Structures are given as structure tokens and as C-alpha cells.
N, C-alpha and C positions, 0 to 999 in steps of 0.2 A: 762121202764128204758132206752131202746135204743133211743126212741124218745127224751127224755130229754137230752141225751148225744149228739145226732145229733143237737138239737137246741142250746146247749151250744157251740159246735164247730162252728156253723154258726155265732153265736154272736161274738165269739172270732175272727174268720176270718174277719168279717165285721169291727170290731174295729181295727184290725191290718191294714187293708186296709185304713181306715179313717186316722189313724195316719201317714201312709206313704204319703198319698196325702196331708195332712195338712203341711208336711214338704217341699212340693214343692212350688216354687215361684208362686204367683197368677198371675203375669204378667211379661212381658219382659221389663218393664220400667227400665231405668238405676238407679242403686243404688250406692251412693258414697262410696269410701274406702280411707283410708289414713294410712301411716306407717311412722315411724321415727327411727333413731338411730344415735348417735353422731351428726355430722354436716350435715347429710343427711335426706331429707324428700321425700316422694312420695305420690301422691294422684291422684285420677281419678274416673272413674265410671266403673261399671260392669253390664252385662245383659246376658240374654239367647237368643240365636238364634236357632230357630227350636227346642226348648226344649232339645237339646242334645249338644249344644256348648256354653260353658261359655266364654264370651268375656270380657277381662280386658284391659282397655285403661287408660293412664295417663302419668305422667311425674315424673322422678327421678331427684332430685336436690341436689347438694352438695355446701355448702358455705365455706368449709374449706379445709385443705390439706388432702392428702391421697385418697385412692380409696374406693368407696362404691358401692355395687351391690344390685339390687333388685332380689330376688329369688322367684320362685313359687314352692310350695311343695304340691303334690297331693296324696291323699289316696283314693284308690278305693276298695270297698267291704272290708274294714278294713285292706287292705294290702298296705303298703307304695308303692307309685308309683314313677314316675320320679320327680327329682328335676331339675329345669331349671333356668339358669341365664337369666333374662329378659333384663337387662341393667346394664351397669357399667359406673360410672362417676369418673374420677380421677382429683382431684383439683376442684376449683370452676367451676360450669357449670351445665348443665342439659341435659337430654336425654329423648326423647319420648319413651313410653312403649306401646306395643300392643301384647296381647297373646290370643290365642284361645285354650281352654282346653276341651277335651271330657268330657261331663257331664252326669251323671245319678243320680237318687235319692240317691244312696249309695256313691256318690263322696263327699269328703271334700277337699277343696283346700284353701291354705293359701299363703299370701305374707309376705316376711320378708326382711328387709334390713340388710346386713352384711358388716363389714369393711373388706377389702381385699378379696381374692378369696377362702380362706380356710373354710369359714362358721363357724369359731370358736368364733368370736366376733360379735354377732348378736343382733338385737332388737327383740321385742316381735312379734310373729306371729299374723297376722291379717286375720281373715276368710273372704273369698270372696264367700262362699257358705252358709252363714246364710242370710236369707231373712227377710226383715221387714214385719210385719203383715199388710196386706192391709185392710183399713177400708172403708166401703161403706157409 
């Protein structure tokens, strides 16, 4: 009976490890992202550096009146982490965006465009930590 339990635990542990590794990005190749809200849009690419730094680059653009900001929302180990304003554009114009975020397998990070600085009128959050499946 003990041997059967030990084998079961080994299989469960191996399965859990495989699931965690499957969620990791297969390569550091840039992956596109985009977000929008109101008269503002943002897009760019993201990738991993040294498997521990998520790099997000792109541009925030606004074609109308008012101020719009691009925010980064990070969750680490299921705990809400820092919220950072990456760029703000008031009125028509654009601004370059570049952020480096500490990354681990249990990190979830999102980008979101909000009108004004109070983060109450915002667009949908866009994940920058979901990775496309690499096909060989």
C-alpha cells in the first residue's frame, strides 16, 4: 500500500511540474499586444529577458481631447502588486512606452488604458503574461 501511495504522489508531483512548465513561454521572441479606450489606443511588443524580466515596449496614442494613461497592473503569487502609470497623453499626440517588470511563473501582468488619472473610467485589461503556443 505504501508503494502505491508513493507512486501516486510521484505522478501527481510530475504532473504539477509539467503544468507549471507548460505555462512558461517557450521562447523570448516578441509577442504583440494592443489596448484601447475612448479616443486612445496603445500597441507594441513584449518579451522576456533572462527569463526573469518582462519587457513591454510600444506607443500610447490619443486622437481626441482629454488625458489618457496606460497603466501596468501586476499580480505576484496571487497577491495584487504595484500599479504603475507607464505613459500619459493629453489631447492629440503620442508617447513611447517602455517598462521592465520582474517576472516569475506565478506573475500575471496586465495593461489598461484609463481616462484621466483616477483609474475609474478604464478600458479592458489586456494580459501581457499569456504566451502563444509555439508550434514546431
